[in-house]
Residue, then its C-alpha position, 0 to 999 in steps of 0.5 A: m120476725i113477728g113475735a106473738n107475746a111481749q118479752y118477759a122472763r119465763s114467757f114464750s113467743l111464736n116467731l114467723y120467718g120469711g126471707y129470700n135466698f139468692s142463687d149460687k153455682l157450684d163447680y166440680d170437675g167440669y160439672s156444675a150445679t146451680i142452686e136457684d133463687g128461692f123463698q125461705y119460710g118457717a116458724g120458731f118457738e122461743y122461750f125467755c129464760s130471763t128478760n133479755n135471754s132466750v132459747e129458740l127451736k125453729y124450722l126453716r124451709t126453702d124449696v128450690k130447683i137445682p139443675l145439674d149440667d155436664p161439662l158441655g152445658n147439657q142439663l142432666n136432670a131436666g124435669k127432675d131438678k126440684g129440691a129443698f133445704n130444711f133447717i132445724l135450729a136451736d138458738f140462744t139469743h141475747y136482747f138489748d133493752t132500749g126502753s122501746n118496742l125495738l130490741p136489738y139482738l145477737g145470738a148463736g146456735a147449732r142446726v141440722s141441715i137436710l138437703e132433699t134432692p129427688q135423684s140422689g135422696s137426701g143428706t143431713y149436715f151439721a151447721w152453726d149460726i150467728k145472727g143479729g138484728v132488731k125484734i119488734k115487740t107486739a102486744 
């Protein structure tokens, strides 16, 4: 996460996100779908209510391939397996002041997840989020 502002009460921060998701396989009644590896990217707009507390609205996206196989292992959606995961999140975060530019944090939030698949359209789902880490303040 990269912050554009120092952390002060009633200030804003623009955060950039990047990460990597590993593949996973789903099995259902003999059929299987593999959600392949993908790079996740996005941005967030964070408002600091006080020095150590913030709320953030962020958008994350992962473009992936999702091959669907029948019970015999034949891919049913060859050439039409591109999909995406979109996340719109509202988070609350508490930062622990260490007296340096390193700020450990804990937070939680709610999100709307939108799954895009070319053959079956899209689906919208609710999810929740718990997070922890270290933010590096920049000038």
